C-alpha positions in Angstrom: 35.7 7.2 -32.1 34.9 10.6 -33.7 35.9 14.0 -32.3 32.5 14.3 -30.7 33.3 11.4 -28.4 35.6 13.7 -26.3 32.5 15.4 -25.0 31.1 12.1 -23.7 31.8 11.1 -20.1 34.6 8.5 -20.2 32.6 5.8 -18.4 29.6 6.1 -20.8 31.9 6.0 -23.8 33.7 2.9 -22.5 30.4 1.2 -21.5 29.0 1.5 -25.0 32.1 1.0 -27.1 32.8 -2.3 -25.4 30.0 -3.9 -27.5 29.1 -6.1 -24.4 25.8 -6.5 -22.7 25.3 -3.9 -20.0 22.6 -2.5 -17.7 22.4 1.3 -17.2 20.3 2.6 -14.4 18.6 6.0 -14.9 19.9 8.4 -12.2 16.9 10.7 -12.7 14.2 8.1 -12.0 11.5 9.6 -9.7 13.2 13.0 -10.0 10.5 15.5 -8.9 12.4 18.4 -10.3 11.6 17.4 -13.9 9.4 19.9 -15.7 5.6 19.5 -16.0 4.7 16.6 -18.2 3.9 17.2 -21.9 1.1 14.7 -21.8 -1.2 13.3 -19.1 -3.5 10.4 -18.4 -6.4 12.4 -20.0 -4.5 12.3 -23.3 -4.2 8.5 -23.1 -7.9 8.2 -22.3 -8.8 10.5 -25.2 -6.6 8.4 -27.6 -8.4 5.2 -26.4 -11.8 6.8 -26.9 -10.8 7.9 -30.4 -9.7 4.4 -31.3 -13.1 3.0 -30.1 -14.9 5.5 -32.4 -12.8 4.1 -35.3 -13.4 0.4 -34.4 -16.4 -0.1 -36.6 -14.5 1.3 -39.6 -11.5 -0.8 -38.9 -13.7 -3.9 -38.6 -15.0 -3.1 -42.1 -11.6 -2.5 -43.6 -9.9 -5.5 -42.0 -11.7 -8.9 -41.8 -9.2 -10.2 -39.3 -10.7 -7.6 -36.8 -14.2 -9.0 -36.9 -13.8 -11.1 -33.8 -12.4 -8.2 -31.8 -15.0 -5.8 -33.3 -12.3 -3.5 -34.7 -10.0 -3.3 -31.6 -6.4 -4.0 -32.4 -4.9 -5.7 -29.3 -2.7 -8.6 -28.4 -2.9 -11.3 -25.7 -1.1 -11.4 -22.4 0.4 -14.9 -22.1 1.9 -16.6 -19.0 5.0 -18.4 -20.2 6.3 -20.7 -17.4 8.2 -22.9 -19.8 10.2 -20.0 -21.1 11.0 -19.0 -17.5 12.4 -22.5 -17.0 14.6 -22.0 -20.1 15.9 -18.6 -18.8 16.7 -20.0 -15.4 18.8 -22.8 -16.9 21.7 -20.4 -17.5 20.8 -17.9 -14.8 23.3 -17.7 -11.9 20.5 -16.8 -9.5 17.0 -18.0 -10.2 14.6 -15.4 -11.6 11.9 -15.1 -9.0 8.2 -14.4 -9.8 6.1 -15.2 -12.9 7.1 -14.6 -16.5 4.5 -13.2 -19.0 4.7 -12.1 -22.6 2.7 -9.2 -24.0 2.3 -10.7 -27.4 2.5 -7.7 -29.7 4.4 -9.9 -32.2 0.9 -11.1 -33.1 -1.0 -7.8 -33.3 -3.3 -8.0 -36.3 -3.2 -5.8 -39.4 0.5 -4.7 -39.1 2.0 -7.6 -37.1 4.0 -5.6 -34.6 3.9 -3.1 -31.7 3.8 -0.4 -34.3 0.2 -1.3 -35.1 -1.2 0.8 -32.3 0.7 4.0 -32.8 1.1 3.9 -36.6 -2.6 3.2 -37.2 -3.7 5.7 -34.6 -1.7 8.5 -36.3 -3.1 7.8 -39.7 -6.6 7.7 -38.3 -6.0 11.0 -36.6 -5.0 12.6 -39.9 -8.0 11.1 -41.7 -10.3 12.4 -39.0 -8.7 15.9 -39.2 -9.0 16.0 -43.0 -12.6 14.8 -43.1 -13.7 17.3 -40.5 -11.9 20.1 -42.3 -13.8 19.3 -45.5 -17.2 18.9 -43.8 -17.4 15.2 -44.4 -17.4 14.0 -40.8 -19.2 14.9 -37.6 -17.2 13.8 -34.5 -20.4 12.6 -32.9 -21.4 10.6 -35.9 -20.7 7.3 -37.6 -17.0 7.0 -38.5 -17.6 4.2 -41.0 -18.5 7.1 -43.4 -14.7 7.5 -43.9 -15.0 4.5 -46.2 -17.5 6.2 -48.5 -16.6 7.1 -52.0 -16.6 10.9 -51.5 -14.2 10.6 -48.5 -11.9 8.2 -50.3 -11.8 10.5 -53.3 -10.6 13.3 -50.9 -8.0 11.0 -49.3 -6.7 9.9 -52.7 -5.4 13.4 -53.2 -3.0 13.1 -50.2 0.1 11.2 -49.6 1.1 9.8 -46.2 4.9 9.4 -45.9 7.0 7.8 -43.2 10.6 6.7 -42.8 11.2 3.3 -41.3 13.5 0.3 -40.7 10.5 -1.9 -41.3 7.6 -2.3 -38.9 6.5 1.3 -38.6 6.5 1.4 -42.4 4.2 -1.6 -42.5 1.8 0.0 -40.0 1.6 3.4 -41.7 1.6 2.0 -45.2 -1.1 -0.6 -44.7 -3.4 1.7 -42.9 -3.0 4.6 -45.3 -3.6 2.4 -48.3 -6.7 0.9 -46.7 -8.2 4.3 -46.3 -7.4 5.4 -49.9 -4.4 7.6 -49.3 -1.3 7.4 -51.4 1.3 5.9 -49.2 5.1 6.2 -49.4 7.6 4.6 -47.1 11.3 5.6 -47.1 13.1 2.4 -46.0 16.6 2.5 -44.5 19.3 0.1 -45.4 18.5 -2.1 -42.4 14.9 -2.9 -43.7 14.2 -6.6 -44.7 13.3 -7.3 -48.3 10.2 -9.2 -47.3 8.8 -6.1 -45.5 9.3 -4.0 -48.6 7.6 -6.7 -50.7 4.6 -6.8 -48.4 4.2 -3.1 -48.7 4.4 -3.1 -52.4 1.7 -5.8 -52.6 -0.5 -3.5 -50.6 0.0 -0.7 -53.2 2.5 1.3 -51.2 5.4 3.1 -52.8 8.7 2.0 -51.2 11.8 4.3 -51.6 14.9 2.4 -50.7 17.9 4.1 -49.1 21.5 2.9 -48.8 21.9 4.9 -45.6 20.7 4.3 -42.1 17.5 5.2 -40.4 18.4 8.8 -39.6 19.2 9.6 -43.3 15.9 7.9 -44.4 14.1 10.2 -42.0 15.7 13.3 -43.4 14.8 12.1 -46.9 11.2 11.4 -46.0 10.8 14.7 -44.2 12.3 16.6 -47.1 10.0 15.0 -49.6 7.0 15.9 -47.5 8.0 19.5 -47.2 7.9 19.9 -51.0 4.4 18.5 -51.4 1.4 20.6 -50.0 -0.7 17.4 -50.1 1.8 15.3 -48.1 1.6 14.3 -44.4 4.8 13.1 -42.8 4.6 10.8 -39.8 7.6 11.8 -37.8 8.7 8.9 -35.7 11.1 11.1 -33.7 8.7 13.8 -32.7 5.1 12.7 -33.1 2.8 13.0 -30.0 0.1 11.1 -32.0 2.3 8.1 -32.4 3.3 8.2 -28.8 -0.3 8.4 -27.5 -1.3 5.6 -29.8 1.3 3.3 -28.2 0.3 4.5 -24.7 -3.2 3.0 -24.9 -1.6 -0.4 -24.5 -1.3 0.4 -20.8 -5.0 0.7 -20.2 -5.6 -2.6 -22.0 -2.8 -4.4 -20.1 -4.4 -3.2 -16.9 -7.6 -5.0 -17.8 -5.7 -8.1 -18.9 -3.8 -8.3 -15.6 -7.1 -7.9 -13.7 -8.7 -10.7 -15.7 -5.6 -12.9 -14.9 -6.0 -12.1 -11.2 -2.5 -10.5 -11.2 -2.1 -7.9 -8.4 0.1 -4.9 -9.0 0.8 -2.9 -5.8 3.7 -2.1 -3.5 4.0 -5.7 -2.3 3.6 -7.1 -5.9 5.9 -5.2 -8.2 5.6 -5.4 -11.9 8.7 -5.4 -14.2 8.3 -4.6 -17.9 11.0 -5.1 -20.5 10.5 -3.5 -23.9 12.8 -3.5 -27.1 13.7 0.0 -28.1 14.7 1.6 -31.5 14.1 5.3 -31.9 12.0 5.1 -28.7 8.4 6.0 -29.6 6.7 2.7 -29.0 8.5 1.7 -25.8 8.3 5.3 -24.6 4.5 5.4 -25.2 4.0 2.1 -23.5 6.1 3.1 -20.5 4.4 6.5 -20.1 1.1 4.8 -20.1 2.2 2.1 -17.6 3.6 4.7 -15.2 0.3 6.7 -15.4 -1.6 3.5 -14.5 0.6 1.8 -12.0 2.9 4.6 -10.7 5.9 3.5 -8.7 4.7 -0.1 -8.6 5.8 -0.7 -12.2 9.5 -0.8 -13.2 10.2 -0.3 -16.9 13.4 -1.2 -18.8 14.3 -0.7 -22.4 16.4 -3.2 -24.4 18.7 -2.2 -27.2 21.3 -4.1 -29.4 24.9 -3.6 -28.2 25.6 -2.1 -31.6 22.7 0.4 -31.5 22.2 1.6 -27.9 20.9 5.0 -29.1 18.4 5.7 -26.3 21.0 4.7 -23.6 23.5 7.1 -25.2 20.9 9.9 -25.5 19.7 9.6 -21.9 23.1 9.0 -20.3 24.4 12.2 -22.0 21.2 14.1 -21.7 21.1 14.4 -25.5 24.0 16.9 -25.6 25.9 17.6 -28.8 23.5 15.7 -31.1 25.4 12.4 -30.6 24.9 9.2 -32.4 26.2 5.7 -31.6 28.8 6.2 -34.4 30.4 8.8 -32.1 31.4 6.0 -29.7 32.7 3.7 -32.3 29.7 1.6 -33.0 28.2 1.0 -36.4 24.6 -0.2 -36.0 25.6 -3.6 -37.3 22.6 -5.7 -35.9 20.1 -8.2 -37.2 17.5 -6.5 -35.1 16.2 -4.4 -37.9 13.5 -2.7 -35.8 16.1 -1.5 -33.3 18.8 -0.5 -35.8 18.8 3.2 -35.0 21.8 5.5 -34.5 20.0 8.4 -32.7 17.0 8.2 -30.4 14.1 10.5 -30.1 14.9 13.4 -27.8 11.2 14.1 -27.2 10.8 10.5 -25.9 14.0 10.7 -23.9 12.9 13.9 -22.1 9.5 12.2 -21.2 11.4 9.1 -20.0 13.7 11.1 -17.6 11.7 10.7 -14.4 10.0 7.4 -15.2 12.3 4.9 -17.0 14.1 2.6 -14.6 17.0 1.7 -17.0 18.2 0.4 -20.3 20.1 -2.9 -21.0 21.9 -4.0 -24.1 21.9 -7.4 -25.7 24.3 -9.1 -28.2 22.8 -10.3 -31.5 23.6 -14.0 -31.0 21.4 -13.9 -27.9 18.5 -12.6 -29.9 18.5 -15.8 -32.0 19.1 -18.0 -28.9 16.0 -16.5 -27.2 14.0 -16.8 -30.5 14.9 -20.5 -30.6 14.1 -21.1 -26.9 10.8 -19.3 -27.2 9.7 -21.5 -30.1 10.9 -24.7 -28.4 9.4 -23.9 -25.0 6.1 -22.1 -25.8 5.7 -22.9 -29.6 5.6 -19.2 -30.5 7.4 -17.6 -33.4 8.9 -14.1 -33.2 11.5 -12.0 -35.2 15.0 -11.2 -33.7 14.1 -7.7 -32.7 11.2 -9.0 -30.7 13.5 -11.3 -28.7 15.6 -8.5 -27.3 13.7 -8.1 -24.0 14.1 -11.7 -22.8 17.4 -10.9 -21.2 15.8 -8.3 -18.9 15.0 -10.5 -16.0 18.4 -12.1 -16.1 20.0 -8.6 -16.1 17.9 -7.7 -13.0 18.8 -10.8 -11.0 22.4 -11.5 -12.2 24.2 -8.2 -12.6 25.7 -5.8 -10.1 23.6 -3.0 -11.5 20.4 -5.1 -11.4 21.0 -6.1 -7.8 21.7 -2.5 -6.9 18.4 -1.4 -8.4 16.5 -4.0 -6.4 18.3 -2.9 -3.2 18.0 0.8 -3.7 14.3 0.5 -4.4 13.6 -1.7 -1.4 12.4 -4.6 -3.6 14.4 -7.5 -2.0 11.6 -8.7 0.3 9.0 -8.3 -2.5 10.8 -9.7 -5.5 9.4 -13.2 -5.0 5.9 -11.7 -5.6 7.0 -10.0 -8.8 5.5 -10.4 -12.3 7.8 -9.9 -15.3 6.4 -8.9 -18.6 8.5 -9.3 -21.7 7.1 -7.2 -24.6 7.5 -9.1 -27.9 7.3 -6.5 -30.7 7.1 -8.2 -34.1 7.0 -11.4 -36.1 3.4 -12.2 -37.3 4.1 -11.8 -41.0 7.7 -13.1 -41.2 7.8 -15.5 -44.2 8.4 -19.1 -43.2 11.7 -19.4 -45.1 13.0 -16.3 -43.2 11.9 -17.6 -39.9 13.6 -20.9 -40.6 16.9 -19.1 -41.0 16.4 -17.3 -37.7 15.5 -20.6 -36.0 18.5 -22.5 -37.3 20.9 -19.7 -36.3 19.3 -19.8 -32.8 19.6 -23.6 -32.7 23.4 -23.3 -33.4 23.9 -20.6 -30.9 21.9 -22.4 -28.2 23.9 -25.6 -28.6 27.2 -23.8 -28.5 26.2 -22.2 -25.2 24.9 -25.5 -23.9 28.3 -27.1 -24.5 30.3 -24.5 -22.7 
């Protein structure tokens, strides 16, 4: 551990440095002394309405959105066979129903980042077009695909730093509108994601350092160019609000599936977490919609629990996971982050139930089980949340959470939603490697 680790409470340092799966409960959950919120339900509704204005333009730009009329959304899937799989190794049966919010199949960008990333680029495009007198907010937004507007956009560069999926989202949307696009990719980024961006005409700048250093490089490059717009994954309210609209859409999907969410029918949601923007936005939206009847947990790799570290230490001393002896050595590229967003962490203080960590080998095991049980393909990062229900039912901390929140008599009525965050565009040969590793891991555990 580095010298900074002396400032970390001993139990937190020990918890994280063990590199073992853990569940941390947020002691500030429902703390009414937290400052006034930075964002409100009105902000989420405004973001949804803006996306609806852009829907006809998106339908023109992306043929795959024709059926949804320009709305980028994923299905809510009930997955009873996967629940059976999870219960095979569960000490106590996971009660309730298991669902998957299938963001691994979101069109255009192929991950949870599609909502936030595309929303931010659209906001910038709208702002720029209005500033130059080319767009009336009450008019037809398909005008943004006209030659004059695209000529304006071609003068500007949209930059972002990414471990992979956010880069795909920002790069693909920016290029489609006619912007120059540049993605600074950290060392964790997969080659196939870089290749996909290049084929879309996006400049990819590769870094030998981790995500935080790639962010510094991207931000620095943008500051030197007056025609550059930097998408700041750590501090962007636009990204955050783009992600949050998922809650309004999930509410409708639950109603269509006749799923009740109230005091007697609790909803548990488990979401993979990297820097925090996407899961934070989703959680913020869900709490606005369902209040205390929804319980949200983040999932992080044991080697990169940056949000857990940040929230447990209240973001003191600018700590990274390196300060507790970890090295971000994980196959979950979308979650391979050493420092979380403090902005998101502050918003999560009164609303996030907890954070659990998961070992890499279990990611592949879940990936394999999901394919075998439900015939659905995902990438390793997207499998991180499947251990959530097990952590709730089979750990001391999970049982404590159920008890302290008076959930014991209601838990049989629960609905559990695992958020799968990426995988649509994974090349077949890459997926086969994931699948085979999961097959080996699954059979090893089965023989124990």
